[in-house]
N, C-alpha and C positions, 0 to 999 in steps of 0.2 A: 380479429379474424372475420372474414365474410360469413363463415359458418356460425358465428356466435360462440358462446361458451360451450365447451364440450361437457356433456352430462353423462353420468353412468349410473347403473343400478348398484346401490350400496346396501348391504344387509343391515337391518335394524331390528331391535327388540324393544318393544315399549308396552307398558300396561295401558290397554284401551278399553273403553266401555262397549266396544263392538268387536266383532271378529274381522281381522284383516290378515290376509296371508294364512299362516299356519298357527293354530292355537297351541300354546304350551299346555297340553292335556295334563301332564303330571303335576304341574303347578296348580292347575285349576282344581284337580282332585284333592290336593293337599289343603287348599284354602277355599272351600266351597262357598264361604260367606262373602268373599270379595266381589265387589261390583266390577272392578277393572281386572282383566286377566292379560297376562303376557302374551303378546303375539309376535311371531317372527315373520318378517316381510322384507321385500326389497323396495327401496325408494329411489326414484329417478331424480338425481340431484346434481347441482353444479358444485357442491361442497366436497370436492375431491382433491387429491394431492396435486394433480396437474394445474388446477386453478389456485390452490393455496400457495404454490411456489410463486406464481405471478403476483399475487397480492402482497406477499411478504417482500418480494423484491421491490415492488413499487413503494412500499412503506419505507424501505431502507433508502431508496433513491430520494424520496420526498424529504427525508430527514437528514440527508447528507450535507446540505448546505452548498452543494456544488451546482445546483440547477440555476439557470438564468431566469430572469423575470419573465421571459417569454415562454420558457418550457415548463416552469413550475406549475402554473395553472392546469396544463394538460395532464401532468403526472398526477396531480391531486384529484382531478375529475375521474381519471381512470381508477385510482385507488378507491375513491368513494363509491364508484359504480360496482366494483367487485366486493367491497367490504360488506355490503348489504346481503351478499349471496354466499360468501365464502368465509370460513373461519380463518382468522389471522393468527398464525403460529410460526415460530422461527424454523428456518431450514438452513442446513449447511450447503455450501456450493456443490459438494459431492453428490447430493441428491439429484442434481440435474444430469448426471451421467448415466449411461446404460439404461435408459428408460425404454419402455415398450411403446412403440408407435404403430398405428394401423390407419386404415383409410378414414376413420372417424376423428382421429386426433393428430394426423401427421403434420398439420400446420402448427402444432405446438413445438415441434422440434427446434426450429430456429429461435422461437421465443425462449425456450429453456436454455439454449446456448447463450443468449444474451443475459438471462438471469444468472447463469453461472459466472459470466464475466463480471457483472456488477457485484455479486455476492463475494467473489474472491477478492475484489478490490476494496471492499468495505470492511470495517473493523471498529474496535473501540476508539473513542475519542476522549479528550480531556473534559468534555462537557458533562454536566450532571444529567443522569438518566434515571429511569424508573425501575431498573433491575439491579439486583445484587451481583457482585462479581469479585472474584479473588484478586487481591492486589498483585501487581507484577512490576518488574523493573525493565526499563528499556535502556540499553547501552547507547545513549545518544552520541557519545564521542565516536563510536564505531559506525553508527548509522549516518552521522554527518560525513564521515570519511567516505563511506560507500556511495553516498549521494553525490558528493563532489566528483568522485572517480567516475561514476556513471555518466554524469553530465559532460565531463571533459571528453570521455570516450566517444560520445555522440557528436561533439562539436569541435574537436581539435582540427586544425588544418592538416593537410596531407603531409606536411613537412615534419610533423611531430608524431610520436607514438607514446603511449602511457603504459607504465607497469605499476601494479598495485602491490603493496606489502612485499617489497623486495628485501630479502635478507642479505645483509653484508657482514663480513668479518673484518675486524680492525686489529691493529697491534701486531707485533712481531710473531707472537704465538698463534695469532688468528683465533684465539679462544673467545674474544669478546665479539658477540654477535648482536646486531640490531635489525629491527624490521622498519624500513622506511615506508611511510604511508604511501607516497606517490613519487614516482621518478619519471620525468619527461626525457625522452631520447630524440635526437635528430634522426629522422627516418633514413636519410642517405648514408650518413657516416656511422650510425649506431652509437655515437658518443652521447654520454649523459649531458643534458643541457641544463636541467634545473631539478632540484628536489623540493617537494612541497610537504609540509607537515600541517595537517588539519588540527585545529584546536577549538573544541566546542565549549567556548567560554567567552566572556566579555570583559577582558581586563582593561584597566586604565591605560596600561602600556604593556607590551610583551615582556614576559618574565625572563630574567637572565638565563635561567635553566633552559627555557624553550629556545632562546637565541643560540646558546652554545650547542644545544642538541642538533639544531638544524645546520649549523656551521660544520659540526662533526660529520653529519650525513653528507654534506656537499664535498667535504674533503675526502671522505671514503669513496665517493663516486667520481672524484676528479673533475667536478664541474664548478663553475664560479657563480652560480645563482642559487639562492635558497629563499624560499617563501614560506611564511607562516600564514595560514588561511583561517580567518575567523568569521563567525556568522554575523557579528556586529563590528563596526570599525572601532578600534581602540581610540580613546581620547587623545593619546599621544602615539600616532602611528610610527612605524619603524622604517627607516631607509638608511642603512649604514653599510660601510665596507669594513670587513674584518680580514686583515691580510689581503688575499686576492679574491675574497668571496663577498659578493654583495648580497645582503640579506634584507628582505622587506616584509612588511605585513600588508596583506591584501584581504579584501572582504568578499565573501559570497553570502549575501544576505538571504534570510529565509522568511522575512516578514512582509514581503511584497510579491510582485510578479517574478517567479523564479527564472523565467526565460530572460527577462531583462536584467535581473541580478547576475545571472550567469554570463550574459554577453558583456556586461561591464567588467566582471571579474576577468574574463578571458582577454579582453582588450588590455586591461592593466597588466595582466601576466605577460602578454607578448611584448609589451614595451620594455620589459627587462632586458631584452636582447640588445636594445640600442646602447646600453651602457657596458656591454660585454667587451672585455679587453683580451687580446691574445698574448 
């Protein structure tokens, strides 16, 4: 900010060898032999919450591993400059909301909006840290499914649309129900074109149970394409026809550039159409 760091008067109480502000008379009477007496005063300081939010956010950004070689030195310089003046302590993203701004600190409003964005998008990682934390489990299979669905939703051609976690009933009694991870529909006709079953594992080859499950999904939807999606390519990939259904294994990798991995996956997925028979 062109105005520099915003400072404010913060109430302080400290034992001092001289009188500053208001003397704690009651304490002085109780301990007449003390050299230092408690004084209540207001200190003009930059160590306030407005600035503490900034320095905490800079710390999180600097340690995120997401900064480029060009931007990281700038982030570190800003963090070091504030660290010498402001207490570093953690803040939740919600602290950035509904804050009071006035003519002296109104330039902090967009800064705190940025802080909220970065704090909301940051979280625990699998790296070793310096703070204790309760253990927790992440449903990676479900997370992988949601990621693939979100990426496809953003990148599918206009000729296709995606439905996530579609429930279907099979059998004469319609009592058997399954939730299909992803179903692709032709936008014009509304017909099911392909079912996709995401598998967060790295098998040597697709398991028979997974193959038959995907084929069952395709039969239930009346389509002739089924795909098993893995984060790593199986050593023995699948490309077979069972009855009238072609089932394949495809890869949406997570260990490199996600956009490139997604583009390769989508290109392979769309080539399935070339083998479709009516």
